[in-house]
N, CA and C atoms as an extended XYZ file, in Angstrom:
573
Properties=species:S:1:pos:R:3:atomname:S:1:resname:S:1:resid:I:1 pbc="F F F"
N        12.279       17.573      -24.370 N   MET     1
C        11.616       18.982      -24.677 CA  MET     1
C        12.279       19.609      -24.748 C   MET     1
N        12.987       20.149      -23.624 N   TRP     2
C        13.407       21.125      -23.318 CA  TRP     2
C        14.926       21.321      -24.026 C   TRP     2
N        15.424       20.264      -24.418 N   LEU     3
C        16.630       20.121      -24.902 CA  LEU     3
C        16.129       20.502      -26.701 C   LEU     3
N        15.142       20.271      -26.842 N   VAL     4
C        14.736       20.650      -28.392 CA  VAL     4
C        14.565       22.166      -28.458 C   VAL     4
N        14.010       22.637      -27.606 N   LEU     5
C        13.562       24.293      -27.652 CA  LEU     5
C        14.927       25.020      -27.519 C   LEU     5
N        15.807       24.333      -26.539 N   ALA     6
C        16.959       25.078      -26.237 CA  ALA     6
C        17.723       24.928      -27.667 C   ALA     6
N        18.065       23.861      -28.541 N   ALA     7
C        18.733       23.968      -29.660 CA  ALA     7
C        18.253       24.806      -30.657 C   ALA     7
N        17.022       24.961      -30.894 N   ASP     8
C        16.222       25.825      -32.038 CA  ASP     8
C        17.013       27.041      -32.032 C   ASP     8
N        17.767       27.313      -32.724 N   GLN     9
C        18.327       28.631      -33.130 CA  GLN     9
C        17.391       29.574      -33.093 C   GLN     9
N        16.165       29.337      -33.874 N   ARG    10
C        14.903       30.470      -34.171 CA  ARG    10
C        14.260       31.039      -33.028 C   ARG    10
N        14.429       30.333      -31.686 N   LEU    11
C        13.648       30.722      -30.402 CA  LEU    11
C        15.172       31.307      -29.524 C   LEU    11
N        16.253       31.620      -30.118 N   GLN    12
C        17.412       32.245      -28.965 CA  GLN    12
C        17.577       31.311      -27.771 C   GLN    12
N        16.862       30.311      -27.574 N   LEU    13
C        16.936       29.754      -26.094 CA  LEU    13
C        18.195       29.045      -25.473 C   LEU    13
N        19.168       29.162      -26.446 N   SER    14
C        20.632       28.443      -26.053 CA  SER    14
C        21.284       28.546      -24.446 C   SER    14
N        20.762       29.642      -24.564 N   LYS    15
C        21.822       29.818      -22.816 CA  LYS    15
C        20.830       30.415      -21.658 C   LYS    15
N        19.492       30.199      -22.229 N   ALA    16
C        18.027       29.983      -21.197 CA  ALA    16
C        18.144       28.756      -20.323 C   ALA    16
N        17.774       29.470      -19.402 N   LEU    17
C        17.392       28.080      -18.291 CA  LEU    17
C        16.020       27.617      -18.449 C   LEU    17
N        15.484       26.751      -18.774 N   LEU    18
C        14.059       26.502      -19.013 CA  LEU    18
C        13.709       25.285      -17.984 C   LEU    18
N        12.890       26.020      -16.594 N   VAL    19
C        12.188       24.865      -15.783 CA  VAL    19
C        10.709       24.913      -15.806 C   VAL    19
N        10.519       23.324      -15.891 N   PRO    20
C         9.046       23.002      -15.732 CA  PRO    20
C         8.210       23.421      -14.622 C   PRO    20
N         7.138       24.287      -14.098 N   CYS    21
C         6.273       24.191      -13.146 CA  CYS    21
C         6.233       23.186      -12.288 C   CYS    21
N         6.878       23.650      -10.896 N   ASP    22
C         6.940       22.575      -10.060 CA  ASP    22
C         5.442       22.315       -9.661 C   ASP    22
N         4.504       23.351       -9.293 N   SER    23
C         3.342       23.153       -8.951 CA  SER    23
C         2.507       22.134      -10.035 C   SER    23
N         2.847       22.590      -11.083 N   HIS    24
C         1.945       21.622      -12.219 CA  HIS    24
C         2.291       20.360      -11.986 C   HIS    24
N         3.371       20.053      -11.778 N   GLY    25
C         3.895       18.827      -11.941 CA  GLY    25
C         3.734       17.949      -10.747 C   GLY    25
N         3.271       18.311       -9.713 N   LEU    26
C         2.995       17.935       -8.180 CA  LEU    26
C         1.189       17.508       -8.442 C   LEU    26
N         0.473       18.823       -9.199 N   GLN    27
C        -1.053       18.721       -9.389 CA  GLN    27
C        -0.896       17.118      -10.398 C   GLN    27
N        -0.556       17.208      -11.636 N   LEU    28
C        -0.074       16.223      -12.359 CA  LEU    28
C         0.088       14.964      -11.522 C   LEU    28
N         0.724       14.909      -10.805 N   LEU    29
C         1.062       13.686      -10.039 CA  LEU    29
C        -0.471       12.958       -9.127 C   LEU    29
N        -1.111       14.168       -8.377 N   ILE    30
C        -2.409       14.033       -7.895 CA  ILE    30
C        -3.206       13.118       -8.865 C   ILE    30
N        -3.057       13.962       -9.805 N   LYS    31
C        -4.679       13.541      -11.264 CA  LYS    31
C        -4.031       12.020      -11.459 C   LYS    31
N        -2.384       11.848      -11.829 N   ASP    32
C        -2.361       10.497      -11.800 CA  ASP    32
C        -2.917        9.317      -11.187 C   ASP    32
N        -2.249        9.869       -9.633 N   VAL    33
C        -3.052        8.906       -8.346 CA  VAL    33
C        -4.456        8.817       -8.269 C   VAL    33
N        -5.014        9.944       -8.797 N   LEU    34
C        -6.990        9.990       -8.701 CA  LEU    34
C        -7.122        8.972       -9.834 C   LEU    34
N        -6.365        8.700      -10.955 N   GLY    35
C        -6.777        7.804      -12.324 CA  GLY    35
C        -6.324        6.075      -11.995 C   GLY    35
N        -5.826        5.849      -11.171 N   ILE    36
C        -5.812        4.571      -10.346 CA  ILE    36
C        -7.107        3.895      -10.332 C   ILE    36
N        -7.468        2.875      -11.092 N   PRO    37
C        -9.003        2.393      -11.054 CA  PRO    37
C        -9.794        2.591       -9.203 C   PRO    37
N        -8.873        2.343       -8.584 N   HIS    38
C        -9.177        2.098       -7.456 CA  HIS    38
C        -9.921        2.988       -6.845 C   HIS    38
N        -8.886        3.711       -6.984 N   TYR    39
C        -9.176        5.799       -6.182 CA  TYR    39
C       -10.368        6.218       -7.641 C   TYR    39
N       -10.271        5.994       -8.470 N   LYS    40
C       -11.238        6.323       -9.342 CA  LYS    40
C       -12.625        6.276       -8.668 C   LYS    40
N       -12.779        5.076       -8.249 N   VAL    41
C       -14.068        4.634       -7.962 CA  VAL    41
C       -14.046        5.371       -6.536 C   VAL    41
N       -13.621        6.060       -6.150 N   ILE    42
C       -13.588        6.335       -4.725 CA  ILE    42
C       -13.901        7.882       -5.049 C   ILE    42
N       -12.967        8.227       -6.023 N   GLN    43
C       -13.414        9.582       -6.190 CA  GLN    43
C       -14.844       10.017       -7.024 C   GLN    43
N       -15.202        9.008       -7.459 N   SER    44
C       -16.617        8.941       -8.237 CA  SER    44
C       -17.734        9.084       -6.943 C   SER    44
N       -17.350        8.284       -5.836 N   GLN    45
C       -18.469        8.087       -4.932 CA  GLN    45
C       -18.319        9.755       -4.056 C   GLN    45
N       -17.148       10.025       -4.148 N   ILE    46
C       -16.926       11.398       -3.261 CA  ILE    46
C       -17.813       12.842       -4.375 C   ILE    46
N       -17.411       12.432       -5.608 N   ILE    47
C       -18.318       13.318       -6.403 CA  ILE    47
C       -19.806       13.220       -6.309 C   ILE    47
N       -20.317       12.035       -6.204 N   LEU    48
C       -21.786       11.749       -6.150 CA  LEU    48
C       -22.184       12.016       -4.674 C   LEU    48
N       -21.556       12.271       -3.602 N   VAL    49
C       -21.908       12.829       -2.408 CA  VAL    49
C       -22.205       14.119       -2.482 C   VAL    49
N       -20.902       15.087       -2.966 N   ILE    50
C       -20.789       16.202       -2.868 CA  ILE    50
C       -22.072       17.023       -3.714 C   ILE    50
N       -22.203       16.564       -5.237 N   ASN    51
C       -23.183       16.486       -6.196 CA  ASN    51
C       -24.637       16.561       -5.571 C   ASN    51
N       -24.832       15.662       -4.675 N   THR    52
C       -26.336       15.015       -4.239 CA  THR    52
C       -26.290       16.258       -3.066 C   THR    52
N       -25.496       16.716       -2.100 N   PHE    53
C       -25.709       17.845       -1.205 CA  PHE    53
C       -26.157       19.039       -1.812 C   PHE    53
N       -24.986       19.267       -3.283 N   CYS    54
C       -25.117       20.628       -3.722 CA  CYS    54
C       -26.082       21.255       -4.466 C   CYS    54
N       -26.870       20.010       -4.780 N   ARG    55
C       -27.741       20.252       -5.565 CA  ARG    55
C       -28.936       20.063       -4.521 C   ARG    55
N       -28.950       20.033       -3.424 N   SER    56
C       -30.440       20.273       -2.144 CA  SER    56
C       -30.321       20.890       -0.995 C   SER    56
N       -30.621       22.091       -1.355 N   PRO    57
C       -30.216       23.203       -0.654 CA  PRO    57
C       -30.878       22.865        0.931 C   PRO    57
N       -32.119       22.084        0.766 N   LEU    58
C       -33.171       21.345        2.221 CA  LEU    58
C       -31.697       20.356        2.804 C   LEU    58
N       -31.478       19.466        2.173 N   GLN    59
C       -30.443       18.553        2.640 CA  GLN    59
C       -29.163       19.012        2.948 C   GLN    59
N       -28.596       19.950        2.132 N   LEU    60
C       -27.425       20.736        2.753 CA  LEU    60
C       -27.580       21.500        3.928 C   LEU    60
N       -28.825       22.161        4.066 N   SER    61
C       -28.815       22.661        5.338 CA  SER    61
C       -29.092       21.997        6.617 C   SER    61
N       -29.560       20.773        6.387 N   ILE    62
C       -29.719       19.649        7.470 CA  ILE    62
C       -28.108       19.140        7.790 C   ILE    62
N       -27.448       18.689        6.829 N   LEU    63
C       -26.323       18.669        7.190 CA  LEU    63
C       -25.231       19.625        7.987 C   LEU    63
N       -25.468       20.958        7.755 N   SER    64
C       -25.170       21.906        8.212 CA  SER    64
C       -25.520       22.054        9.541 C   SER    64
N       -26.511       21.609        9.976 N   GLU    65
C       -26.925       21.584       11.298 CA  GLU    65
C       -26.158       20.556       11.997 C   GLU    65
N       -26.246       19.197       11.603 N   LYS    66
C       -25.513       18.484       12.010 CA  LYS    66
C       -23.277       18.655       11.934 C   LYS    66
N       -23.175       19.432       11.154 N   GLN    67
C       -21.746       19.948       11.563 CA  GLN    67
C       -21.856       20.789       12.607 C   GLN    67
N       -22.904       22.013       12.745 N   ASN    68
C       -22.877       22.541       13.937 CA  ASN    68
C       -23.036       21.351       15.268 C   ASN    68
N       -23.950       20.560       15.156 N   ALA    69
C       -23.748       19.631       16.339 CA  ALA    69
C       -22.799       18.948       16.490 C   ALA    69
N       -21.645       18.455       15.507 N   CYS    70
C       -20.623       17.822       15.925 CA  CYS    70
C       -19.492       18.579       15.982 C   CYS    70
N       -19.357       19.429       15.514 N   TYR    71
C       -17.975       20.447       15.366 CA  TYR    71
C       -18.221       21.990       15.922 C   TYR    71
N       -19.350       22.363       15.951 N   GLY    72
C       -19.400       23.333       16.697 CA  GLY    72
C       -19.280       24.539       15.380 C   GLY    72
N       -19.643       24.013       14.331 N   LYS    73
C       -19.329       24.913       12.869 CA  LYS    73
C       -19.706       24.248       11.888 C   LYS    73
N       -19.763       24.981       10.881 N   THR    74
C       -20.281       24.467        9.585 CA  THR    74
C       -18.936       24.628        9.052 C   THR    74
N       -18.908       23.857        7.439 N   SER    75
C       -17.555       24.178        6.761 CA  SER    75
C       -18.388       23.339        5.176 C   SER    75
N       -17.457       24.125        4.356 N   ALA    76
C       -18.230       23.916        3.028 CA  ALA    76
C       -17.698       22.074        2.548 C   ALA    76
N       -18.573       21.727        1.760 N   LEU    77
C       -18.261       20.563        0.699 CA  LEU    77
C       -17.642       21.314       -0.462 C   LEU    77
N       -16.088       20.677       -1.077 N   VAL    78
C       -15.849       21.425       -1.937 CA  VAL    78
C       -15.901       20.279       -3.356 C   VAL    78
N       -16.572       20.681       -4.295 N   LEU    79
C       -16.555       20.053       -5.796 CA  LEU    79
C       -15.181       20.300       -6.608 C   LEU    79
N       -14.365       19.127       -6.753 N   ALA    80
C       -13.562       19.205       -7.859 CA  ALA    80
C       -13.686       20.020       -9.351 C   ALA    80
N       -13.059       20.785       -9.429 N   VAL    81
C       -12.902       21.129      -10.868 CA  VAL    81
C       -11.848       20.709      -11.503 C   VAL    81
N       -11.618       20.219      -12.436 N   ILE    82
C       -10.264       20.012      -12.858 CA  ILE    82
C        -9.080       20.756      -13.641 C   ILE    82
N        -9.693       22.053      -13.910 N   THR    83
C        -9.029       23.011      -14.042 CA  THR    83
C        -8.537       23.833      -12.885 C   THR    83
N        -9.081       23.579      -11.421 N   CYS    84
C        -8.841       24.382      -10.371 CA  CYS    84
C        -7.829       23.469       -9.424 C   CYS    84
N        -6.299       24.221       -9.683 N   TRP    85
C        -5.758       23.261       -8.923 CA  TRP    85
C        -5.899       22.947       -7.243 C   TRP    85
N        -5.839       21.591       -6.957 N   GLY    86
C        -6.181       21.404       -5.383 CA  GLY    86
C        -7.512       21.294       -5.193 C   GLY    86
N        -8.148       21.564       -5.708 N   THR    87
C        -9.606       21.263       -5.905 CA  THR    87
C       -10.128       19.855       -5.600 C   THR    87
N        -9.424       18.929       -6.023 N   GLN    88
C        -9.497       17.718       -5.798 CA  GLN    88
C        -9.332       17.061       -4.315 C   GLN    88
N        -7.801       17.318       -4.123 N   ALA    89
C        -7.685       17.251       -2.667 CA  ALA    89
C        -8.678       17.945       -1.309 C   ALA    89
N        -9.369       18.860       -1.916 N   ARG    90
C        -9.981       19.627       -0.908 CA  ARG    90
C       -11.087       19.210       -0.813 C   ARG    90
N       -11.760       18.492       -1.855 N   GLY    91
C       -12.881       17.856       -2.233 CA  GLY    91
C       -12.745       16.673       -1.421 C   GLY    91
N       -12.034       15.742       -1.228 N   ILE    92
C       -11.535       14.612       -0.748 CA  ILE    92
C       -11.385       14.906        1.137 C   ILE    92
N       -10.720       15.920        1.441 N   GLU    93
C       -10.456       16.343        2.715 CA  GLU    93
C       -12.170       16.915        3.187 C   GLU    93
N       -12.828       17.519        2.527 N   SER    94
C       -14.070       18.108        3.005 CA  SER    94
C       -14.988       17.266        3.288 C   SER    94
N       -14.971       15.952        2.775 N   ILE    95
C       -15.852       14.859        3.190 CA  ILE    95
C       -15.129       13.916        4.462 C   ILE    95
N       -13.786       13.990        4.361 N   TYR    96
C       -13.135       13.243        4.974 CA  TYR    96
C       -13.051       13.779        6.739 C   TYR    96
N       -13.153       15.035        6.769 N   LYS    97
C       -13.556       16.158        7.719 CA  LYS    97
C       -14.718       16.008        8.411 C   LYS    97
N       -15.542       15.307        7.682 N   ASN    98
C       -17.319       15.591        7.951 CA  ASN    98
C       -17.887       14.275        8.196 C   ASN    98
N       -17.069       13.342        8.506 N   GLU    99
C       -17.844       11.843        8.852 CA  GLU    99
C       -18.556       11.590        9.440 C   GLU    99
N       -18.210       12.521       11.162 N   GLU   100
C       -19.468       12.345       11.973 CA  GLU   100
C       -20.495       12.968       11.369 C   GLU   100
N       -20.625       13.801       10.724 N   ALA   101
C       -21.709       14.998       10.642 CA  ALA   101
C       -22.625       13.867        9.314 C   ALA   101
N       -21.811       13.409        8.403 N   PHE   102
C       -22.647       12.747        7.529 CA  PHE   102
C       -23.162       11.494        8.094 C   PHE   102
N       -22.786       11.010        9.111 N   LYS   103
C       -23.197        9.489        9.665 CA  LYS   103
C       -24.691       10.259       10.564 C   LYS   103
N       -24.541       11.579       11.103 N   ALA   104
C       -25.379       11.683       11.919 CA  ALA   104
C       -26.754       12.008       11.125 C   ALA   104
N       -26.346       12.229        9.630 N   TYR   105
C       -27.310       12.837        8.910 CA  TYR   105
C       -28.052       11.606        8.478 C   TYR   105
N       -27.513       10.668        7.987 N   VAL   106
C       -28.155        9.664        7.762 CA  VAL   106
C       -29.007        8.782        8.961 C   VAL   106
N       -28.526        9.037        9.856 N   LEU   107
C       -29.344        8.129       10.814 CA  LEU   107
C       -30.732        9.084       11.347 C   LEU   107
N       -30.686       10.677       10.652 N   ASP   108
C       -31.537       11.882       11.127 CA  ASP   108
C       -33.124       10.883       10.154 C   ASP   108
N       -34.399       10.927       11.089 N   ASP   109
C       -35.478       10.815       10.370 CA  ASP   109
C       -35.967       11.751        9.046 C   ASP   109
N       -35.476       12.878        9.328 N   HIS   110
C       -35.714       14.034        8.015 CA  HIS   110
C       -35.378       14.087        7.219 C   HIS   110
N       -34.160       13.328        6.639 N   THR   111
C       -33.551       13.172        5.664 CA  THR   111
C       -34.139       12.425        4.225 C   THR   111
N       -33.764       13.201        3.160 N   GLN   112
C       -34.103       12.435        1.956 CA  GLN   112
C       -32.963       12.126        1.184 C   GLN   112
N       -32.758       11.600        1.244 N   LEU   113
C       -31.378       10.688        0.571 CA  LEU   113
C       -31.680       10.014       -0.413 C   LEU   113
N       -31.267        9.877       -1.515 N   ASP   114
C       -31.013        8.954       -2.532 CA  ASP   114
C       -30.116        7.621       -2.063 C   ASP   114
N       -31.034        6.530       -2.297 N   HIS   115
C       -30.420        5.138       -1.862 CA  HIS   115
C       -28.924        4.971       -2.030 C   HIS   115
N       -28.785        5.196       -3.040 N   LYS   116
C       -27.142        5.154       -3.703 CA  LYS   116
C       -26.276        5.677       -2.714 C   LYS   116
N       -26.309        7.205       -2.529 N   VAL   117
C       -25.776        7.943       -1.764 CA  VAL   117
C       -25.526        7.762       -0.423 C   VAL   117
N       -27.003        6.967        0.225 N   SER   118
C       -27.038        6.464        1.712 CA  SER   118
C       -26.295        5.150        1.555 C   SER   118
N       -26.220        4.449        0.777 N   GLN   119
C       -25.423        3.026        0.783 CA  GLN   119
C       -24.045        3.933        0.979 C   GLN   119
N       -23.779        4.489        0.361 N   VAL   120
C       -22.059        5.073       -0.097 CA  VAL   120
C       -21.765        5.647        1.701 C   VAL   120
N       -22.487        6.622        2.154 N   LEU   121
C       -22.119        6.908        3.167 CA  LEU   121
C       -22.401        6.214        4.583 C   LEU   121
N       -23.142        5.194        4.684 N   CYS   122
C       -22.985        3.861        5.628 CA  CYS   122
C       -22.000        3.010        5.291 C   CYS   122
N       -21.471        3.345        4.187 N   SER   123
C       -20.380        1.741        4.056 CA  SER   123
C       -18.661        2.311        5.001 C   SER   123
N       -18.519        1.572        5.620 N   ARG   124
C       -17.089        1.438        6.528 CA  ARG   124
C       -16.168        1.337        5.355 C   ARG   124
N       -16.483        0.401        4.136 N   ASP   125
C       -15.249        0.714        3.394 CA  ASP   125
C       -15.097        1.996        2.523 C   ASP   125
N       -16.243        3.031        2.603 N   PHE   126
C       -16.077        4.075        1.603 CA  PHE   126
C       -15.300        4.822        2.555 C   PHE   126
N       -15.462        4.853        3.946 N   TRP   127
C       -14.473        5.706        4.996 CA  TRP   127
C       -13.073        5.205        5.197 C   TRP   127
N       -13.103        4.305        5.218 N   ASN   128
C       -11.570        3.242        4.990 CA  ASN   128
C       -10.917        4.043        3.959 C   ASN   128
N       -11.778        4.039        2.729 N   ASN   129
C       -10.945        4.453        1.262 CA  ASN   129
C       -10.673        5.827        1.592 C   ASN   129
N       -11.685        7.031        1.743 N   ILE   130
C       -11.299        8.287        2.122 CA  ILE   130
C       -10.250        8.303        3.035 C   ILE   130
N        -9.994        7.602        4.436 N   GLU   131
C        -8.888        7.752        4.900 CA  GLU   131
C        -7.262        7.683        3.945 C   GLU   131
N        -7.468        6.386        3.201 N   GLU   132
C        -6.638        6.028        2.694 CA  GLU   132
C        -5.985        6.988        1.599 C   GLU   132
N        -6.923        7.391        1.425 N   LEU   133
C        -6.914        8.308       -0.228 CA  LEU   133
C        -6.045        9.571        0.325 C   LEU   133
N        -7.151       10.461        1.686 N   CYS   134
C        -6.355       11.232        2.346 CA  CYS   134
C        -4.407       11.399        2.656 C   CYS   134
N        -4.450        9.997        2.878 N   ASP   135
C        -3.399        9.633        3.365 CA  ASP   135
C        -2.160        9.791        2.249 C   ASP   135
N        -2.544        9.556        1.191 N   ILE   136
C        -1.541        9.713       -0.147 CA  ILE   136
C        -1.943       10.885       -0.590 C   ILE   136
N        -3.111       11.692       -1.183 N   ILE   137
C        -3.333       12.973       -1.634 CA  ILE   137
C        -3.107       14.179       -0.728 C   ILE   137
N        -3.462       14.245        0.421 N   LEU   138
C        -3.057       15.594        1.229 CA  LEU   138
C        -1.684       16.011        1.322 C   LEU   138
N        -0.768       15.247        1.446 N   PRO   139
C         0.853       15.479        1.716 CA  PRO   139
C         1.460       16.167        0.193 C   PRO   139
N         1.035       15.598       -0.586 N   ILE   140
C         1.166       16.005       -2.133 CA  ILE   140
C         0.794       17.423       -2.437 C   ILE   140
N        -0.525       17.431       -1.890 N   HIS   141
C        -1.254       18.613       -2.059 CA  HIS   141
C        -0.654       19.407       -1.338 C   HIS   141
N        -0.285       19.470        0.027 N   LYS   142
C         0.883       20.484        0.901 CA  LYS   142
C         1.743       20.977        0.235 C   LYS   142
N         2.741       19.775       -0.621 N   VAL   143
C         3.776       20.193       -1.142 CA  VAL   143
C         3.908       21.316       -2.457 C   VAL   143
N         2.434       20.904       -3.179 N   GLN   144
C         2.045       21.128       -4.122 CA  GLN   144
C         2.091       23.032       -3.379 C   GLN   144
N         1.189       23.333       -2.429 N   VAL   145
C         1.106       24.661       -1.793 CA  VAL   145
C         2.145       25.509       -1.867 C   VAL   145
N         2.750       24.459       -0.929 N   GLN   146
C         4.096       25.257       -0.667 CA  GLN   146
C         4.790       25.569       -1.854 C   GLN   146
N         5.126       24.968       -2.937 N   SER   147
C         5.825       25.265       -4.126 CA  SER   147
C         5.253       26.713       -4.572 C   SER   147
N         3.865       27.168       -4.357 N   GLU   148
C         3.823       28.232       -4.653 CA  GLU   148
C         3.753       29.370       -3.756 C   GLU   148
N         4.225       29.177       -2.602 N   PHE   149
C         4.930       30.378       -1.777 CA  PHE   149
C         5.835       31.251       -2.468 C   PHE   149
N         5.557       32.866       -2.016 N   THR   150
C         6.247       33.384       -2.735 CA  THR   150
C         7.654       33.425       -2.274 C   THR   150
N         8.160       32.852       -1.229 N   ASN   151
C         9.411       32.461       -0.820 CA  ASN   151
C         9.920       30.984       -1.730 C   ASN   151
N         9.372       30.581       -2.596 N   ALA   152
C         9.828       29.175       -2.892 CA  ALA   152
C        10.941       29.377       -3.781 C   ALA   152
N        11.693       28.443       -4.038 N   HIS   153
C        13.032       28.912       -5.244 CA  HIS   153
C        13.113       27.526       -6.018 C   HIS   153
N        13.860       27.568       -6.988 N   LEU   154
C        14.639       26.249       -7.717 CA  LEU   154
C        14.893       25.349       -6.682 C   LEU   154
N        15.728       25.444       -5.808 N   GLY   155
C        16.886       24.928       -4.818 CA  GLY   155
C        15.832       24.242       -3.718 C   GLY   155
N        14.619       24.355       -3.601 N   LEU   156
C        13.725       23.570       -2.557 CA  LEU   156
C        12.919       22.398       -3.789 C   LEU   156
N        12.754       22.607       -4.800 N   ILE   157
C        12.097       21.709       -6.244 CA  ILE   157
C        12.982       19.855       -5.867 C   ILE   157
N        13.760       19.867       -5.632 N   VAL   158
C        14.604       18.329       -5.490 CA  VAL   158
C        13.872       17.886       -4.205 C   VAL   158
N        14.292       18.765       -3.104 N   SER   159
C        13.956       18.447       -1.795 CA  SER   159
C        12.137       17.792       -1.885 C   SER   159
N        11.809       18.856       -2.056 N   ARG   160
C        10.226       18.624       -2.198 CA  ARG   160
C         9.857       17.103       -2.703 C   ARG   160
N        10.176       16.875       -3.834 N   TRP   161
C         9.909       15.836       -4.760 CA  TRP   161
C        10.448       14.540       -3.799 C   TRP   161
N        11.807       14.511       -3.508 N   LEU   162
C        12.468       13.643       -2.505 CA  LEU   162
C        11.646       13.468       -1.110 C   LEU   162
N        11.344       14.357       -0.689 N   THR   163
C        10.322       14.070        0.383 CA  THR   163
C         8.806       13.343        0.300 C   THR   163
N         8.444       13.761       -1.206 N   ILE   164
C         7.175       13.197       -1.311 CA  ILE   164
C         7.418       11.447       -1.904 C   ILE   164
N         8.556       11.126       -2.317 N   ARG   165
C         9.088       10.001       -2.753 CA  ARG   165
C         9.117        9.256       -1.370 C   ARG   165
N         9.975        9.802       -0.328 N   ASP   166
C        10.294        9.047        1.150 CA  ASP   166
C         8.781        8.880        1.827 C   ASP   166
N         8.010        9.668        1.562 N   TYR   167
C         6.686        9.500        2.011 CA  TYR   167
C         5.979        8.331        1.676 C   TYR   167
N         5.644        8.395        0.110 N   LEU   168
C         4.941        7.491       -0.291 CA  LEU   168
C         5.630        6.323       -0.199 C   LEU   168
N         6.985        5.605       -0.137 N   GLU   169
C         7.690        4.795        0.228 CA  GLU   169
C         7.062        4.347        1.316 C   GLU   169
N         7.313        5.062        2.482 N   LEU   170
C         6.782        4.689        3.498 CA  LEU   170
C         5.439        3.967        3.700 C   LEU   170
N         4.789        4.706        3.378 N   ILE   171
C         3.258        4.626        3.639 CA  ILE   171
C         2.150        4.003        2.693 C   ILE   171
N         2.620        3.582        1.210 N   VAL   172
C         2.169        3.256        0.614 CA  VAL   172
C         2.587        1.180        0.466 C   VAL   172
N         3.307        0.956        1.599 N   ASP   173
C         3.048       -0.677        1.846 CA  ASP   173
C         1.811       -0.559        2.049 C   ASP   173
N         1.157       -0.293        2.758 N   LEU   174
C        -0.107       -0.576        3.222 CA  LEU   174
C        -1.304       -0.232        2.399 C   LEU   174
N        -1.107        0.402        1.386 N   GLN   175
C        -2.162        0.477       -0.130 CA  GLN   175
C        -2.444       -0.641       -1.031 C   GLN   175
N        -3.440       -0.626       -1.435 N   PRO   176
C        -3.354       -1.783       -2.118 CA  PRO   176
C        -2.791       -1.679       -4.069 C   PRO   176
N        -2.829       -0.065       -4.163 N   ALA   177
C        -2.225        0.250       -5.104 CA  ALA   177
C        -0.566        0.598       -5.329 C   ALA   177
N        -0.037       -0.059       -4.274 N   ARG   178
C         1.398        0.204       -3.505 CA  ARG   178
C         2.168        0.817       -5.245 C   ARG   178
N         2.253       -0.570       -5.675 N   PRO   179
C         3.356       -0.555       -6.939 CA  PRO   179
C         2.508        0.378       -8.127 C   PRO   179
N         1.685        0.634       -8.091 N   GLU   180
C         1.237        1.815       -9.225 CA  GLU   180
C         1.839        3.091       -8.663 C   GLU   180
N         1.438        3.485       -7.641 N   ILE   181
C         1.650        4.767       -6.821 CA  ILE   181
C         3.365        4.757       -7.277 C   ILE   181
N         3.817        3.872       -6.894 N   LEU   182
C         5.501        4.428       -7.009 CA  LEU   182
C         6.032        4.549       -8.401 C   LEU   182
N         5.218        4.026       -9.401 N   GLN   183
C         5.535        4.064      -10.583 CA  GLN   183
C         5.362        5.222      -11.177 C   GLN   183
N         3.966        5.445      -10.994 N   LEU   184
C         3.358        6.637      -11.390 CA  LEU   184
C         4.445        7.939      -10.952 C   LEU   184
N         4.660        8.008       -9.783 N   PHE   185
C         5.680        9.047       -9.167 CA  PHE   185
C         6.925        9.213       -9.927 C   PHE   185
N         7.682        7.435      -10.088 N   LYS   186
C         8.700        7.780      -10.717 CA  LYS   186
C         8.640        8.222      -12.174 C   LYS   186
N         7.767        7.784      -12.813 N   LYS   187
C         7.219        8.827      -14.103 CA  LYS   187
C         7.118        9.784      -14.363 C   LYS   187
N         6.457       10.390      -13.301 N   ARG   188
C         6.312       11.674      -13.468 CA  ARG   188
C         7.712       12.634      -12.871 C   ARG   188
N         8.256       12.057      -11.993 N   ILE   189
C         9.681       12.704      -11.945 CA  ILE   189
C        10.696       12.862      -12.685 C   ILE   189
N        10.345       11.840      -13.269 N   GLY   190
C        11.492       11.630      -14.705 CA  GLY   190
C        10.855       12.316      -15.648 C   GLY   190
N         9.966       12.881      -16.118 N   ARG   191
C         9.789       14.310      -16.930 CA  ARG   191
C        10.404       15.228      -16.857 C   ARG   191
């Protein structure tokens, strides 16, 4: 696409250097990973949990008490917004960092939670899957945020992507969607 634009004489871009947005490419990689069926199910469970608490001020208040008891502070649950970069990663992280508070919440007799949400929060698989997703998504998000720093420059783009590739190759041997994650990475870096 960039070559086509540069060749168009009407645009007078033949001597222009066109560089795709690094941060956008990293966000698209996160979107690609979350589109893998295994991770799509986990993401839908995360959204279910966050939506349930955000729609019930009483239940959110009880969860806040549990956060205070477990961690000495409260923290927000972050709902993913497709047009707001980073919210998917922060939503996953907001669930992961509150595991003990959610477990304390489920054990409380004063809570009124939908059976489906209770099942999700009581599932060991759910928490294992959240940890797995954090291991994949959060390092990509960290590099994405670094790409937006004021001191970021073109010379760092390749090293950022190679760092992600090396990390994914190291950890995805343990993940069920390993080949698919690396294929998505190669496809995304090749664009």
